Steps between C-alpha positions, in 0.01 A plus 500: 500500500270753342121475483515440126721216396587399147379147429592319180211419267579126499470487879155661489382271219629186673352599836155575355503170308610303809235660724219436252613140452530440875157649569349252254685198639509550878155618601485634854382273779222744596369491142511119490333489841221724373445266204486200734261678736279601208497144374380373840212745528397514133156351443500480122658181356631708209652752739664222701648355180634839387665558838637143498650562157659827618658326800626218277641749246685677781643169626619404151650845442703479820607139444588535131633859528259613228264799508147436624261409221262796467243599244474865600713771645764744391791651686506877512832653593527869574834674524591866504797591287661803654722589207448408136846354455582265216514211752154585633358516150666167412338344809160625390553351154648173629203441730259582217357799687384838386520843656160672517488848341578781741698281742 
């Protein structure tokens, strides 16, 4: 197998979608542990409530298989396209991305 392997555009699109979805449903145990620890040491009642809500949102997301309810945040995906093939350009368009000038 060579270093560069041809991957079909649908496989890339599906994999990116699945990874983003999974990362918003199954939060890592270390992240959940940090929220729980923060909740225990937080002194502000408002801060405790926010952390409680985050833990509850994570529980619901995992149980209901729905993305975590969030008010902020955006996923940034960076990929280097080695050759400007028609498939690569279709992937860029399908994902709603743009190619910065000079790249």
